[in-house]
C-alpha positions as CSV (number, residue, x, y, z in Angstrom):
1,X,39.9,39.4,-42.2
2,X,35.4,39.8,-41.6
3,X,35.3,40.7,-44.7
4,X,37.1,38.6,-46.6
5,X,35.8,35.4,-43.6
6,X,32.2,36.6,-44.9
7,X,33.4,37.2,-49.1
8,X,34.0,33.9,-48.5
9,X,30.1,32.0,-46.7
10,X,28.5,34.3,-49.2
11,X,30.1,32.2,-51.8
12,X,29.8,28.7,-50.5
13,X,26.7,29.8,-50.2
14,X,25.4,30.7,-53.2
15,X,27.4,27.1,-54.5
16,X,25.8,24.9,-52.6
17,X,22.0,26.9,-53.1
18,X,23.1,26.3,-57.1
19,X,24.1,23.4,-56.3
20,X,20.4,22.0,-55.3
21,X,19.0,24.4,-58.2
22,X,21.1,21.9,-60.8
23,X,19.5,19.3,-58.9
24,X,16.4,20.1,-59.1
25,X,16.6,21.2,-62.3
26,X,17.9,17.9,-63.0
27,X,15.0,15.8,-60.9
28,X,12.1,17.5,-63.5
29,X,13.0,16.5,-66.5
30,X,13.7,12.9,-65.8
31,X,10.6,12.9,-64.3
32,X,9.0,14.4,-67.8
33,X,11.4,11.3,-70.2
34,X,9.7,9.5,-68.1
35,X,6.3,10.7,-67.6
36,X,6.8,11.1,-72.0
37,X,8.6,7.8,-72.3
38,X,5.5,5.6,-70.5
39,X,3.2,7.4,-72.8
40,X,4.7,6.8,-75.8
41,X,4.5,3.2,-74.6
42,X,1.0,3.3,-74.1
43,X,0.4,4.1,-77.0
44,X,1.9,0.6,-79.1
């Protein structure tokens, strides 16, 4: 029973870490897009 609990706890921990990573990557991509858009607007 302890092994099952430990496995579930590890999977939940990895799942939460993955969500944070994906969220951070999304924010980085959004910031990059905004920077490109700002540069394009300045070039007009």
